[in-house]
MINU-668222 format. One record per residue (C-alpha): x negated, y, z. Coordinates in steps of 0.1 Angstrom, whole numbers, padded with zeros to 4 digits, always signed. Layout:
// residues N
XYZ...
END
This chain:
// residues 963
+0236+1126-0310+0218+1110-0281+0212+1129-0249+0179+1148-0244+0151+1129-0228+0144+1129-0191+0121+1159-0193+0150+1180-0206+0175+1165-0181+0155+1177-0152+0165+1212-0162+0201+1205-0170+0213+1200-0135+0208+1223-0104+0174+1215-0091+0175+1204-0055+0138+1200-0051+0117+1227-0035+0079+1228-0034+0057+1245-0008+0021+1254-0013-0002+1269+0013-0034+1289+0007-0052+1315+0027-0029+1343+0035+0000+1331+0014+0028+1306+0017+0047+1299-0015+0081+1283-0019+0094+1277-0054+0129+1265-0062+0140+1261-0097+0174+1277-0104+0204+1264-0122+0208+1267-0160+0233+1294-0169+0234+1292-0207+0232+1267-0235+0201+1268-0258+0224+1274-0288+0236+1306-0273+0201+1322-0273+0192+1344-0302+0176+1326-0332+0174+1292-0315+0178+1261-0338+0192+1231-0320+0195+1208-0350+0182+1172-0346+0158+1177-0375+0141+1208-0360+0140+1193-0325+0123+1162-0339+0098+1182-0358+0086+1199-0326+0089+1169-0303+0051+1164-0303+0019+1181-0311-0015+1164-0318-0014+1146-0285+0000+1113-0272+0031+1129-0258+0067+1132-0269+0090+1157-0253+0121+1166-0273+0129+1203-0269+0164+1215-0265+0159+1241-0293+0133+1258-0314+0129+1295-0323+0108+1311-0350+0109+1348-0342+0103+1372-0371+0085+1399-0352+0074+1407-0317+0106+1425-0309+0125+1393-0316+0100+1374-0296+0104+1396-0266+0142+1395-0268+0141+1357-0270+0119+1354-0240+0141+1378-0220+0172+1358-0229+0156+1324-0221+0144+1337-0187+0178+1351-0179+0193+1317-0188+0166+1299-0167+0155+1280-0198+0119+1266-0200+0097+1282-0226+0067+1268-0245+0048+1289-0269+0034+1271-0299+0008+1281-0325-0004+1256-0350+0007+1226-0328-0028+1211-0329-0031+1206-0291-0046+1173-0282-0035+1175-0246+0002+1180-0250+0004+1216-0240+0023+1228-0271+0055+1208-0264+0081+1214-0238+0116+1205-0226+0134+1238-0232+0128+1262-0260+0097+1259-0281+0088+1292-0298+0068+1289-0330+0047+1320-0335+0027+1307-0364+0054+1312-0390+0059+1350-0389+0038+1366-0361+0007+1366-0383-0002+1403-0386-0037+1417-0381-0025+1451-0368-0059+1467-0367-0095+1458-0374-0122+1482-0362-0155+1472-0378-0174+1498-0359-0161+1487-0325-0161+1451-0337-0126+1445-0324-0093+1433-0339-0057+1437-0327-0037+1407-0337-0003+1390-0332-0005+1356-0316+0002+1336-0348-0028+1349-0367-0050+1320-0379-0087+1320-0369-0098+1315-0405-0076+1343-0418-0090+1367-0392-0126+1356-0399-0122+1360-0437-0108+1395-0433-0135+1404-0409-0162+1390-0433-0156+1420-0455-0174+1440-0428-0200+1413-0421-0181+1401-0390-0161+1370-0378-0142+1357-0348-0169+1337-0330-0152+1305-0316-0146+1281-0345-0128+1248-0335-0126+1221-0361-0090+1232-0367-0101+1268-0376-0082+1267-0409-0048+1265-0390-0053+1271-0353-0039+1304-0341-0056+1331-0320-0027+1328-0295-0032+1290-0293-0070+1294-0289-0064+1319-0260-0040+1295-0244-0065+1266-0245-0096+1287-0242-0108+1270-0274-0145+1268-0281-0158+1248-0311-0194+1238-0320-0209+1274-0319-0198+1284-0284-0234+1283-0274-0240+1313-0296-0206+1331-0296-0190+1320-0264-0156+1305-0256-0124+1323-0266-0122+1338-0231-0156+1354-0237-0141+1370-0268-0108+1383-0254-0107+1420-0246-0070+1427-0240-0037+1409-0239+0000+1419-0240+0021+1394-0221+0055+1388-0207+0054+1371-0174+0080+1346-0160+0097+1374-0142+0101+1394-0174+0074+1419-0165+0055+1434-0194+0018+1435-0187-0011+1449-0207-0044+1437-0193-0076+1450-0207-0112+1439-0198-0123+1475-0205-0101+1489-0178-0100+1481-0141-0069+1460-0134-0073+1467-0097-0060+1502-0104-0028+1488-0119+0006+1496-0104+0019+1461-0114+0032+1442-0084+0020+1410-0100-0015+1422-0104-0017+1438-0070-0005+1405-0054-0030+1386-0076-0059+1408-0063-0048+1403-0027-0048+1365-0033-0082+1365-0049-0098+1386-0021-0084+1361+0005-0101+1332-0013-0135+1345-0025-0155+1317-0009-0133+1290-0025-0135+1306-0059-0173+1312-0058-0181+1276-0048-0157+1257-0071-0153+1277-0103-0176+1288-0131-0203+1262-0123-0211+1256-0160-0199+1269-0194-0174+1242-0203-0156+1241-0170-0123+1251-0185-0099+1228-0166-0074+1245-0144-0074+1282-0140-0107+1299-0146-0106+1319-0114-0142+1331-0116-0131+1359-0139-0112+1374-0110-0141+1378-0087-0152+1413-0079-0186+1408-0095-0168+1400-0128-0146+1430-0125-0113+1413-0117-0110+1406-0155-0074+1394-0158-0075+1393-0196-0103+1368-0197-0087+1349-0168-0055+1344-0187-0074+1326-0215-0070+1289-0207-0038+1292-0186-0020+1273-0214+0011+1296-0215+0020+1288-0178+0016+1324-0166+0027+1346-0195+0039+1347-0231+0013+1364-0253+0028+1390-0277-0005+1406-0288-0042+1404-0283-0073+1424-0288-0104+1403-0295-0141+1408-0300-0157+1402-0334-0193+1391-0339-0218+1394-0367-0237+1364-0380-0274+1368-0378-0290+1369-0413-0315+1341-0408-0304+1306-0401-0319+1272-0401-0309+1237-0392-0329+1210-0374-0321+1172-0375-0336+1153-0346-0336+1115-0343-0337+1095-0310-0335+1058-0302-0300+1062-0288-0274+1088-0283-0279+1090-0245-0316+1096-0251-0306+1124-0275-0285+1139-0248-0315+1136-0224-0332+1161-0245-0308+1190-0238-0330+1206-0211-0358+1207-0236-0337+1221-0265-0315+1247-0248-0343+1271-0238-0347+1278-0275-0313+1295-0276-0296+1275-0303-0262+1285-0317-0250+1250-0319-0262+1216-0308-0241+1186-0320-0247+1150-0311-0236+1116-0325-0250+1081-0331-0250+1053-0356-0213+1044-0349-0201+1077-0364-0226+1074-0393-0214+1039-0401-0178+1050-0401-0186+1077-0427-0206+1052-0448-0178+1026-0447-0150+1050-0454-0166+1074-0479-0194+1054-0494-0232+1055-0492-0235+1088-0510-0216+1105-0481-0246+1098-0458-0278+1116-0468-0311+1104-0453-0315+1109-0416-0345+1111-0392-0357+1079-0377-0335+1066-0348-0299+1056-0340-0289+1088-0322-0291+1122-0337-0289+1158-0327-0282+1186-0352-0294+1220-0340-0286+1255-0355-0309+1284-0349-0301+1320-0360-0318+1353-0357-0328+1384-0375-0364+1374-0384-0369+1343-0407-0405+1340-0394-0394+1340-0358-0368+1314-0366-0393+1292-0383-0417+1294-0354-0389+1287-0329-0378+1257-0349-0413+1242-0351-0417+1247-0313-0383+1231-0307-0392+1200-0327-0424+1196-0307-0407+1201-0274-0377+1179-0281-0393+1145-0276-0376+1132-0307-0387+1102-0327-0387+1123-0359-0375+1158-0364-0368+1177-0396-0365+1214-0402-0338+1215-0430-0344+1245-0452-0322+1235-0481-0287+1248-0475-0271+1220-0495-0288+1193-0475-0279+1211-0443-0242+1212-0454-0243+1175-0462-0257+1167-0427-0232+1188-0409-0205+1171-0430-0214+1137-0415-0204+1151-0382-0172+1167-0394-0161+1137-0415-0170+1112-0388-0149+1132-0363-0119+1131-0386-0123+1094-0393-0129+1083-0357-0092+1078-0350-0087+1053-0378-0119+1034-0380-0116+1009-0352-0098+0976-0354-0069+0991-0334-0056+1027-0337-0076+1051-0316-0060+1079-0296-0067+1111-0279-0063+1112-0241-0098+1113-0228-0107+1137-0256-0130+1164-0245-0144+1160-0210-0176+1179-0202-0204+1177-0178-0234+1200-0172-0257+1195-0202-0286+1184-0181-0265+1154-0169-0251+1144-0202-0274+1115-0210-0266+1097-0177-0229+1104-0182-0229+1089-0217-0246+1057-0204-0220+1054-0177-0192+1063-0201-0201+1035-0225-0203+1011-0195-0168+1022-0185-0154+1015-0219-0169+0981-0219-0155+0974-0184-0120+0982-0196-0123+0963-0228-0120+0994-0249-0138+1009-0278-0145+1045-0288-0167+1067-0310-0182+1094-0288-0197+1125-0303-0197+1161-0294-0211+1195-0285-0241+1182-0266-0255+1217-0260-0224+1224-0239-0222+1189-0224-0188+1183-0241-0180+1149-0254-0152+1139-0278-0140+1104-0281-0109+1087-0296-0103+1054-0278-0083+1023-0289-0059+1022-0259-0035+0993-0265-0005+1016-0262+0016+0997-0288-0001+0963-0288+0006+0952-0252+0034+0957-0227+0010+0970-0201-0006+0994-0225+0005+1025-0206-0008+1010-0173-0041+1002-0189-0042+1037-0203-0037+1052-0168-0063+1029-0152-0089+1040-0177-0081+1077-0175-0083+1077-0137-0117+1060-0137-0129+1083-0165-0118+1113-0145-0136+1100-0114-0167+1094-0135-0167+1130-0150-0161+1145-0115-0190+1125-0100-0213+1144-0125-0198+1177-0115-0178+1178-0147-0146+1191-0161-0115+1171-0172-0113+1193-0202-0142+1210-0220-0122+1229-0246-0087+1215-0254-0070+1224-0221-0055+1200-0196-0019+1199-0208+0001+1167-0200-0030+1146-0205-0051+1159-0176-0032+1182-0154-0025+1154-0130-0062+1148-0127-0072+1183-0115-0073+1171-0079-0102+1149-0088-0124+1179-0095-0109+1205-0073-0100+1207-0036-0065+1207-0022-0071+1244-0014-0080+1251-0050-0048+1234-0062-0028+1254-0037-0043+1286-0051-0033+1276-0086+0002+1271-0074+0003+1304-0056-0009+1322-0087+0017+1304-0108+0044+1316-0084+0033+1352-0087+0036+1351-0125+0063+1325-0130+0083+1319-0097+0110+1297-0114+0084+1275-0132+0099+1283-0166+0067+1288-0186+0054+1256-0200+0065+1235-0171+0048+1202-0164+0014+1216-0172-0014+1226-0147+0009+1233-0117+0034+1206-0106+0023+1185-0135+0041+1156-0152+0024+1123-0146-0002+1116-0173+0015+1084-0184+0050+1100-0186+0064+1109-0220+0038+1088-0239+0050+1085-0275+0033+1053-0286+0046+1028-0259+0082+1038-0268+0076+1024-0303+0077+0988-0289+0114+0992-0282+0121+0999-0319+0137+0971-0339+0115+0982-0368+0084+0976-0348+0093+0939-0346+0105+0937-0382+0076+0957-0399+0048+0966-0375+0025+0976-0403+0049+1003-0415+0053+1016-0380+0015+1017-0375+0011+1035-0409+0036+1062-0400+0019+1068-0367-0015+1073-0384-0005+1110-0384-0020+1124-0352-0008+1159-0358-0041+1176-0363-0025+1196-0390-0049+1198-0419-0018+1198-0441-0007+1232-0426-0041+1249-0432-0039+1286-0441-0065+1281-0469-0059+1253-0493-0090+1231-0498-0075+1202-0517-0042+1189-0530-0025+1185-0496+0001+1197-0489+0016+1217-0519+0052+1217-0505+0041+1233-0472+0019+1258-0492+0050+1269-0510+0076+1270-0482+0055+1272-0450+0083+1252-0433+0072+1226-0408+0097+1201-0423+0079+1204-0456+0044+1195-0443+0029+1160-0442+0028+1163-0404+0065+1173-0401+0076+1145-0423+0056+1120-0403+0071+1133-0371+0107+1127-0384+0097+1092-0396+0083+1086-0361+0115+1098-0346+0134+1075-0370+0114+1046-0356+0119+1057-0320+0157+1058-0327+0168+1079-0297+0170+1113-0315+0172+1104-0352+0196+1075-0349+0207+1064-0384+0176+1046-0394+0165+1047-0431+0196+1065-0441+0193+1093-0415+0201+1127-0430+0172+1142-0411+0148+1117-0428+0160+1125-0463+0160+1162-0457+0124+1161-0445+0114+1140-0475+0134+1159-0501+0106+1183-0511+0078+1158-0508+0062+1158-0543+0047+1123-0539+0015+1139-0550-0006+1116-0527-0027+1145-0517-0024+1135-0481-0037+1100-0488-0070+1117-0497-0072+1149-0478-0056+1139-0445-0083+1129-0420-0062+1099-0409-0052+1088-0445-0015+1094-0441+0001+1084-0474+0035+1102-0474+0042+1093-0510+0041+1056-0501+0063+1062-0470+0088+1081-0491+0091+1053-0516+0097+1029-0488+0124+1050-0473+0142+1053-0507+0139+1016-0512+0154+1007-0479+0180+1035-0480+0195+1025-0514+0190+0988-0512+0222+0972-0525+0238+1007-0530+0245+1031-0558+0215+1054-0562+0214+1091-0572+0217+1098-0609+0181+1108-0614+0170+1073-0601+0187+1058-0632+0177+1085-0657+0142+1095-0647+0135+1064-0626+0141+1043-0657+0126+1068-0682+0101+1043-0697+0130+1020-0704+0150+1047-0721+0119+1059-0740+0113+1024-0754+0150+1022-0764+0151+1055-0782+0118+1050-0800+0128+1016-0812+0159+1027-0831+0155+1047-0863+0171+1082-0862+0179+1078-0825+0150+1101-0814+0164+1129-0837+0199+1124-0823+0186+1124-0787+0166+1156-0794+0197+1172-0809+0217+1166-0777+0188+1175-0754+0178+1207-0772+0211+1222-0782+0225+1248-0758+0257+1236-0741+0252+1200-0751+0218+1201-0733+0236+1213-0701+0260+1183-0702+0231+1159-0707+0212+1174-0678+0241+1172-0655+0248+1136-0665+0212+1127-0658+0208+1146-0625+0184+1170-0641+0183+1207-0631+0201+1227-0657+0174+1254-0657+0149+1229-0670+0137+1225-0706+0137+1190-0719+0107+1173-0736+0112+1161-0771+0112+1124-0780+0087+1114-0807+0098+1099-0840+0090+1064-0830+0064+1049-0807+0031+1069-0805+0013+1036-0795+0026+1018-0826+0016+1047-0849-0019+1049-0834-0023+1012-0836-0014+1013-0873-0039+1041-0880-0068+1034-0856-0067+0999-0841-0098+0979-0848-0118+1005-0866-0153+0992-0863-0178+1009-0841-0214+1001-0830-0209+1002-0792-0181+0976-0787-0145+0975-0780-0124+0995-0756-0087+0991-0749-0067+1023-0752-0038+1018-0728-0009+1041-0738+0015+1049-0710+0053+1051-0714+0054+1090-0714+0027+1093-0741+0043+1066-0761+0078+1080-0761+0074+1118-0763+0062+1141-0789+0025+1149-0791-0007+1138-0808-0030+1132-0778-0028+1094-0783-0042+1097-0818-0067+1123-0806-0080+1100-0779-0084+1072-0804-0103+1095-0828-0126+1107-0800-0135+1071-0792-0141+1063-0828-0162+1094-0833-0184+1082-0805-0190+1048-0819-0163+1028-0801-0138+1004-0814-0103+1012-0799-0078+0984-0793-0042+0994-0790-0018+0969-0774+0010+0952-0792+0030+0946-0760+0042+0973-0736+0024+0975-0703+0042+0998-0679+0027+1005-0645+0061+1012-0629+0053+1047-0617+0088+1061-0621+0102+1031-0602+0077+1037-0574+0085+1074-0571+0122+1067-0569+0118+1039-0544+0128+1011-0568+0099+0989-0555+0113+0956-0568+0114+0970-0603+0080+0985-0599+0066+0951-0589+0082+0935-0620+0067+0961-0643+0032+0957-0627+0033+0919-0630+0041+0922-0667+0014+0948-0672-0011+0926-0654-0003+0898-0678-0010+0921-0707-0041+0939-0695-0059+0912-0675-0072+0892-0705-0092+0923-0715-0104+0930-0680-0115+0894-0677-0136+0898-0708-0153+0928-0693-0136+0953-0717-0129+0987-0702-0093+1000-0703-0090+1037-0710-0056+1052-0700-0039+1081-0715-0020+1092-0684-0039+1097-0651-0009+1092-0628-0004+1057-0643-0041+1049-0639-0038+1059-0603-0011+1033-0597-0037+1006-0603-0061+1022-0578-0035+1027-0551+0000+1012-0552-0005+0981-0573-0023+0960-0547+0004+0967-0522+0033+0959-0545+0017+0928-0560-0005+0915-0531-0004+0879-0541-0021+0883-0575-0059+0887-0575-0058+0897-0612-0044+0931-0601-0077+0940-0585-0096+0930-0616-0074+0952-0638-0078+0981-0613-0115+0978-0616-0114+0980-0654-0090+1010-0659-0104+1045-0661-0099+1079-0676-0116+1089-0709-0140+1112-0689-0150+1083-0667-0156+1061-0697-0176+1087-0716-0196+1097-0685-0211+1062-0685-0220+1063-0722-0256+1074-0723-0254+1085-0759-0223+1107-0755-0229+1144-0761-0205+1170-0750-0197+1199-0773-0210+1234-0766-0183+1255-0750-0205+1283-0739-0185+1316-0736-0152+1298-0730-0132+1297-0698-0114+1265-0690-0085+1265-0665-0083+1228-0655-0053+1214-0637-0061+1179-0625-0031+1157-0621-0023+1153-0584-0027+1115-0585-0059+1117-0603-0074+1143-0579-0060+1124-0549-0066+1088-0558-0094+1086-0583-0112+1119-0580-0121+1143-0608-0159+1141-0606-0164+1127-0641-0143+1155-0657-0161+1181-0636-0195+1168-0646-0188+1166-0684-0171+1200-0685-0200+1217-0666-0223+1202-0692-0204+1220-0720-0216+1254-0706-0180+1266-0702-0168+1285-0671-0146+1260-0655-0118+1270-0631-0105+1239-0613-0070+1245-0599-0065+1233-0564-0031+1219-0557-0001+1207-0576+0015+1222-0608+0049+1218-0591+0066+1194-0615+0050+1162-0601+0066+1136-0624+0104+1136-0620+0104+1157-0588+0106+1191-0604+0132+1180-0629+0157+1169-0602+0188+1191-0598+0182+1216-0571+0144+1215-0572+0138+1241-0599+0132+1271-0576+0109+1251-0554+0090+1237-0584+0084+1273-0595+0072+1282-0560+0046+1254-0561+0036+1265-0595+0031+1301-0582+0009+1289-0554-0022+1280-0573-0018+1273-0610+0000+1305-0620-0026+1328-0602-0054+1308-0619-0038+1314-0653-0033+1351-0646-0069+1356-0635-0084+1337-0665-0065+1357-0691-0048+1347-0723-0079+1335-0741-0086+1307-0716-0084+1271-0726-0058+1254-0704-0066+1217-0697-0041+1193-0683-0043+1155-0688-0011+1149-0669+0022+1147-0689+0041+1164-0660+0014+1192-0658+0017+1199-0695+0055+1198-0693+0055+1223-0665+0031+1247-0683+0052+1246-0714+0084+1250-0695+0074+1279-0672+0047+1297-0693+0053+1285-0729+0017+1272-0729+0005+1243-0749-0021+1228-0726-0048+1205-0741-0058+1171-0728-0095+1163-0722-0096+1145-0755-0081+1174-0774-0106+1198-0759-0134+1175-0771-0119+1170-0805-0112+1207-0811-0148+1217-0804-0167+1188-0820-0181+1196-0854
END
């Protein structure tokens, strides 16, 4: 194992450096002390390479490998761990969801993850509108529980589905509706913390901290009283001035509010063990306004005219973001917009709809816009807000070069925002950089991912520093803040001297010394900061041999920025079913990407493609491709896993399941081609005892049931019965996949019958045409390419004649839409086949004479195959099923089998856990009379194996209810 990085080494040896700060009435000397214990000796600390790699970065540009990671199970364990670390003089960084864009959730000593277990809402008082929570409670979880009483937690960052209350307090998070509900600091009432001296403090905004007998708080009050003039002139100048310590809360006129002051201190003054927060009620009346301006700066110029109307949110963007959404998601993703090339979306809320309407009309008149709309239709309002949210997610991957955080959330007083944006665009141009600015214009806060050449050029880090320094000076010249909501962290702490005086920085240091004299709490942040260009992750990539050998793979793996949608508390799509089942960081898309990034870096994970840490992280990846669709950056972990398997086993013996299930189409064709062999195979596979031996030999989990082989090829049987039956609408190729061809079931014949009943002439192929899916999922990419080339030879003549190709297995259809072009990049015919293949529902949805059966009164529990939902979408099925009149319950997430994954020895319990996450609860809620629909072979197999259910395909549902 390689030695820890420099940031850890600075704590390994006795520190000979001492630092002195001077401020009015106080002289502070800090001297870090010698380490007295190893990380592994601390209670519950994991020092494995895998875990250290998982926590080496957050959603920022920075990489700091910790010496260990702890995941305390309750607050008592948390307190004991903090005490032990402080006694050992071990640095401590508290981490919530790890979505920090500034590098304030990583550290050189012990990283403590509170998001795994410290998730209790201890008390929710609807009458008092307060909640007492542990630091790992997710914002969305708290808000959903509070909604039962008509309440919510006000601040709502874009990461609301996974960011923790503790993390929000650390960064003083805001979100788009801070105008209406305030920053996190405005919503904090009380905090329980452990300081760097080990002192337990409870600070409460509702009680006078000046009466406390705490020596820390008494000294803090003395320090504040000695610096009143400095604090009053430099702090609290505008709402989004959140850089540094928010000392304005400690002024006498603000009641010496230590609880609110601690919000935004980024874990440098205390470890939060509990919090009491304020809840708010949404006003019943709400409306949205969309205002168009010639440019985004001109839209920003309108803030002084808009803000007097007391909006809850004012979001700004321009045509650059809109074009990104249109290019990435299609024309339908962008609804009509008011005239202009810069837009502001405004939200107004209140108790009286008539008052809201009058205020909205007056705002449009006063705004000076080219065109303004009052959007009364909630659906249209949602689609407009979605432009902003989608554009924000796509901004990092929509430029010619990768775009990064770094200068991510600077803020200026709103009345100066237009001028700042003009100068900011000029600054980007002067440095030869590009970005997509957008933001919370009502607060003067601007987000921008920028294409810093961190991996493209040897001087990338130097160019990064040069721009950041100039950008900091620009923001400071407008009276702005280095950070407007994400905190300073490693990205901006060094820049605080550009907006604060030396005396203010000395005051920060003095306060830090009071709470944390040995600089053990999140060192390198805010006080005595690390240089902003130290510990940058991306430039280190240039030293990797893989960067020179395959720069595209390296860039793809680094698409993951760590924003963590894959670890959301509430599942909104397919991603990430393994994390939903285990809640382990290593089983998330982000965690796997981090280990692959560490593999590329090579200093921690050192054995390349064959590293044990890489294979452990990828073991429970279902290859569902959910991340390729749901991840804002388009991270495709299924593709990366296939590549790792390919490189790892190149020229070596593979695991047994790669030969058995990876070659399953080959075995299926062999069995079905020899008379009596299917019966013999079924005898061995279904007979107790013999079945166990077969499973062990094939690398299949012995708890699994085995599917039954059909008596001969289903494709051949259907071809004999249905091929060429004349219809009036023309020909359609029925492409039978290897699973449907080899295993028992009548859905091939049923699909042919449905096509015939609707006037089509089905054509069934004489030659096999395998997409190579099982070769792909087991990393046998050469074999997959061979299968795809053969299938292209078979299918392309039909595609070239304009004949549509309807597939029987959605996962095989998805191969053409995703992997095929990458595996066979030199054959233009692949794209033509991909354009011709479709599901039965997609085919029938384009048939103007097709009529769905009446299923009124029925409930359908529909489990889309992961690849279908992730790659092709399920819109056609949803549209046709809705037209039947049935109540349709679409299951979110994976069934848990996922092709061969759930069959592999050792995966059974995990497969059941994934099944129990979404599909099983949906079945239980729907009841025994529900129709269960699953087009995927693996989904039907899972349902039969775990529930004894015979799920129907879409074709079988149509056939069973058509008279």
